[in-house]
Each structure stands twice: as structure tokens, then as C-alpha cells.
C-alpha positions in Angstrom: 0.0 0.0 0.0 2.7 2.4 1.0 4.6 1.9 -2.3 1.6 2.9 -4.4 1.3 6.2 -2.5 5.0 7.2 -2.1 4.7 10.0 -4.6 1.0 11.0 -4.2 0.7 14.8 -3.9 -2.3 16.1 -2.1 -3.7 19.6 -1.6 -4.0 21.1 1.9 -6.7 23.7 2.8 -4.2 26.5 2.4 -3.6 25.4 -1.2 -0.1 24.0 -0.4 0.9 20.8 -2.2 2.4 18.1 0.0 3.2 14.4 -0.2 0.5 12.2 1.2 1.4 10.2 4.4 -0.3 6.9 4.9 1.3 6.6 8.4 -0.1 10.0 9.5 -3.6 9.1 8.4 -3.4 5.6 10.0 -2.2 7.2 13.3 -5.1 9.6 13.3 -7.5 6.7 12.9 -5.9 4.8 15.7 -6.0 7.9 18.0 -9.7 8.1 17.3 -10.2 4.7 19.0 -10.1 2.5 15.9 -8.2 -0.7 16.4 -5.4 -1.9 14.0 -7.8 -4.0 12.0 -10.3 -1.2 11.6 -7.7 1.3 10.6 -6.3 -1.1 8.0 -9.8 -1.6 6.6 -10.4 2.1 6.3 -7.1 2.4 4.3 -7.9 -0.6 2.2 -11.2 1.0 1.0 -9.8 4.5 0.9 -6.6 4.1 -1.1 -8.2 3.1 -4.5 -10.1 6.4 -4.4 -7.1 8.7 -3.9 -6.1 10.6 -7.0 -3.2 13.1 -7.6 -4.0 16.6 -6.2 -7.0 15.4 -4.1 -7.7 17.7 -1.2 -7.0 16.7 2.4 -10.6 17.8 3.1 -11.9 15.2 0.6 -9.6 12.5 2.1 -11.0 13.2 5.5 -14.6 13.0 4.3 -14.0 9.7 2.6 -12.1 8.2 5.6 -14.8 9.5 8.0 -17.6 7.9 5.8 -15.8 4.5 5.8 -15.0 4.6 9.5 -18.6 5.6 10.4 -19.7 2.2 8.9 -17.2 0.4 11.0 -17.4 2.2 14.3 -19.7 5.2 14.9 -17.9 6.1 18.1 -14.4 6.1 16.6 -15.9 8.2 13.7 -17.3 10.7 16.2 -13.8 11.0 17.8 -12.2 11.2 14.4 -14.5 14.2 13.6 -13.6 16.1 16.8 -11.9 19.0 15.0 -14.8 19.4 12.6 -17.3 18.9 15.4 -15.9 21.8 17.3 -16.0 24.0 14.2 -19.7 23.3 14.0 -20.3 24.9 17.4 -20.8 28.3 15.6 -21.8 30.6 14.2 -21.8 32.5 17.5 -18.9 32.1 19.9 -21.1 31.3 22.9 -21.2 27.5 22.4 -17.4 27.4 22.3 -17.1 29.6 25.4 -19.4 27.1 27.2 -17.4 24.2 25.8 -14.2 25.8 27.2 -15.9 26.4 30.6 -16.9 22.8 30.9 -13.4 21.6 30.1 -12.1 23.8 32.9 -14.7 22.6 35.3 -13.6 19.0 34.6 -10.1 20.1 35.8 -11.4 21.5 39.0 -12.0 25.2 38.2 -15.1 27.2 39.1 -16.2 29.0 36.0 -18.4 31.9 34.9 -19.2 32.8 31.3 -19.6 36.4 29.9 -18.7 38.3 33.0 -18.6 42.2 32.8 -15.8 43.8 34.8 -14.8 47.5 35.2 -11.2 48.0 34.3 -9.0 50.8 35.3 -9.9 52.6 32.1 -13.0 51.0 30.5 -15.5 48.2 31.1 -14.7 44.7 29.7 -16.6 41.5 29.0 -14.6 38.4 30.0 -15.4 35.3 28.0 -14.6 32.9 30.8 -13.6 33.6 34.4 -12.0 30.6 36.1 -11.0 30.2 39.8 -8.9 27.4 41.3 -6.7 27.3 44.4 -7.3 30.9 45.1 -6.1 32.1 41.7 -8.4 33.9 39.3 -7.8 33.4 35.5 -9.1 35.6 32.7 -9.7 33.5 29.6 -10.4 34.8 26.1 -11.9 32.3 23.6 -11.1 32.6 19.9 -13.4 30.4 17.9 -12.8 29.8 14.2 -15.0 27.9 11.8 -12.3 27.2 9.2 -9.2 25.1 9.9 -6.9 27.5 8.0 -7.7 30.4 10.3 -5.0 30.9 12.8 -4.8 33.2 15.8 -2.1 35.7 14.9 0.1 37.9 17.2 -2.5 40.7 17.2 -4.8 38.6 19.4 -2.5 38.0 22.4 -1.3 41.6 22.1 -4.9 42.9 22.3 -5.9 40.5 25.1 -2.8 41.4 27.1 -3.7 45.1 27.0 -7.2 44.2 28.3 -5.7 42.0 31.0 -3.5 44.9 32.2 -6.6 47.1 32.5 -8.5 44.6 34.6 -5.6 42.9 36.4 -5.7 45.1 39.4 -8.4 47.0 41.3 -7.6 50.1 43.2 -9.5 50.4 46.5 -7.7 53.6 47.1 -5.3 55.9 45.3 -2.2 54.4 46.8 -3.2 50.7 47.2 -4.3 48.0 44.8 -5.4 44.3 45.0 -4.7 41.6 42.4 -8.0 40.7 40.7 -6.7 38.4 38.0 -3.5 36.3 38.4 -3.3 34.9 34.9 -4.6 35.5 31.4 -5.1 32.6 28.9 -6.2 32.5 25.2 -7.9 29.3 24.0 -8.7 28.6 20.4 -9.9 25.6 18.4 -7.3 26.1 15.7 -3.7 27.1 15.9 -1.5 30.1 16.8 1.1 31.7 14.6 4.8 31.5 15.7 4.7 35.3 16.5 1.6 34.8 18.7 3.4 32.0 20.6 6.6 34.1 20.9 4.7 37.2 22.2 2.6 35.2 24.7 5.7 33.4 26.0 7.4 36.7 26.5 4.4 38.2 28.4 3.8 35.0 30.4 0.4 34.4 28.8 -0.9 30.8 28.5 -2.0 29.7 25.1 -4.1 26.6 24.4 -4.8 25.6 20.8 -5.9 22.5 18.9 -2.5 20.8 19.4 -0.6 23.4 21.4 1.1 23.0 23.7 2.5 19.7 22.4 1.1 17.8 25.4 -2.1 19.4 26.8 -3.6 21.0 23.7 -7.4 21.1 23.2 -7.6 17.7 21.5 -5.6 16.1 24.3 -7.8 17.6 27.0 -11.1 16.6 25.3 -9.9 13.1 24.8 -8.6 12.8 28.4 -11.9 13.9 30.0 -14.2 12.6 27.2 -15.9 16.0 26.9 -17.0 15.6 23.3 -19.3 18.3 21.7 -22.6 17.0 20.6 -21.7 18.2 17.1 -19.4 15.1 16.8 -22.4 12.7 17.0 -22.9 10.7 13.8 -26.5 9.8 14.6 -27.8 13.4 14.7 -28.6 15.5 11.6 -27.2 19.0 11.3 -30.6 20.5 12.0 -31.0 18.4 15.2 -27.6 19.5 16.4 -28.5 23.1 15.9 -31.8 22.7 17.8 -29.9 21.3 20.8 -27.3 24.1 20.5 -30.2 26.6 20.5 -31.2 25.1 23.9 -27.6 25.9 25.1 -26.7 22.1 25.1 -23.1 21.7 24.0 -21.7 18.5 25.3 -22.6 14.8 24.7 -22.4 14.3 28.5 -25.2 16.7 29.0 -27.4 14.3 27.1 -26.2 11.2 29.0 -29.1 11.1 31.5 -31.5 13.4 29.8 -33.0 11.7 26.8 -35.9 14.2 27.0 -33.7 16.8 25.5 -33.6 14.8 22.3 -37.4 14.5 22.3 -37.5 18.3 22.7 -35.3 18.6 19.7 -37.8 16.6 17.6 -36.5 13.1 17.7 -38.9 10.2 18.1 -38.3 7.3 20.5 -36.5 5.0 18.1 -34.0 7.7 16.9 -33.5 9.0 20.4 -32.5 5.5 21.5 -29.9 5.2 18.7 -28.4 8.6 19.7 -28.3 7.7 23.4 -26.4 4.5 22.5 -23.8 6.5 20.7 -23.6 9.1 23.5 -23.1 6.4 26.1 -20.4 4.7 24.0 -18.6 8.0 23.4 -18.7 9.2 27.0 -17.8 5.8 28.4 -14.9 5.1 26.0 -16.5 2.2 24.1 -15.7 1.9 20.4 -18.5 -0.4 19.1 
């Protein structure tokens, strides 16, 4: 299989042409929960359909469709990046998603908090508190993979942080109101953004940044999958649930009535609940 694809050139979302990597695709399938046999079966069916110049987006769609027939749970995990991008168009579902991730790590969180700064009033996307430390978190949601958070974002957020970092009870005294500032995104940061944040001691969390502890790693560790990854729901049904401010699969786990409220009949709701249970409990049937 590898020999037949050694010189296959594919097209990334940016338009860049690169050599196709069977190993990289296979690894992504295994990380989604597919076993060795399932990953090999996906590749066996996929390879004959690959043509020179094919887009990586098309490869993903084909691999996802095959994997979905083999293991819906593995397919849901495989579609995590795309699922997070379907949380839009507003930023609120992503902010709630981030807040839930932090709660799983022991933080107390609030969303959309308004705070008076030294100069102006600010809306904080997520306020998180743990071990006596208060963290200001800005969420940058993108609905396209190619969109990166560039250096202007941490620079702008740092200036807001400095305005709200301290509160002055009197002219000569101040108290620390926020101890840290983080930026969390569902895509990636540019090198300059990372360099600036490091210099200013800001924490960045992106899709795969830092190398250990990026968004994907955290979601997989805590099994906090957005409901938009579910393969048994239609796009319209997912949107109806998002409109109810339901974001996570785990929120459906013991609340099948939410699915009925979104218009699903008993039979369909049962199928969805089976996928939810498998995904939240780490089963890959």
C-alpha cells in the first residue's frame, strides 16, 4: 500500500501541495479509537479512491464515511476538530465548551462576566477560579481550519488584561484581581503569537498546542465531546440542541428528554443515546 502512495501529492486547505502520508492518516485513525484491523480496513477501502491533487478535506470526508460504517464512536472522535467547528456561528457554544473543560479540571467558572477595568468596562469570555487564583480567559473560535490566531490577538488581550488585572480600592493601594490570562482557540497560533505570549507570560491553548495538553488532548482525556461530533444526529437536530444551550454529549447522557424536545422520536433517540453512552464511556463499538 505504501509503495503505491509514495509519490502521491495532495492539496491542503491552504492550497499547499504536500506528499500524502499513509502513516499519519493511520495514526489519526488509531488515535480516534479505531483498532489496528479497523484502521487497515479504512485504508484498504480509501486508497483506491485517492487521485493526484486530491484535497486533504476530501480525504478526511472519505475516511470518515468509511470509519462511520465500521465504528460510529471512533468516527465521532475522528471528527472532533470538525465537530468543534460546527459549534458556531456565534462564539457562545465554544465559550461554554471551554468552561466545561475547565470545570472538569477543578475550576469554578463563569461565562460572559462584565468587569470594570482601570480605564474601561470589559466582557470576560470565561472567568475561572482554582486554588485561590483567578484566571481571565479569552476564547477565539474559528469555523475554518486554515484560520490561525495571529500575534494581534494575544497583544490585544494582554492590553485588556493589564486594564482589569488590578483593582484600586484607594489611590495608593491595589489588589490583584486576576493572576493569569489565557487564550484558548480551536485552531492554531502563529509563531509570533506564541513568541509574544511566552514573553508576556500568557498561557495559550490551541488545537495541538502545547504539544502535550492541547485542546484535543484535554477533550480526549476527559471525554468531553461536543454533541456536534455525534454521527446519529442531523445538522438541524444538532442546531436545535445548541439553541437550547446544550453543547456536550455528556449533557445528554441522562437526559433523553432533551432529544425529544429537539424533535427526535423514541427510536431515533434510543440510537443517539447508545452513541452518547459509548462515546462518554470510551466504548468503540
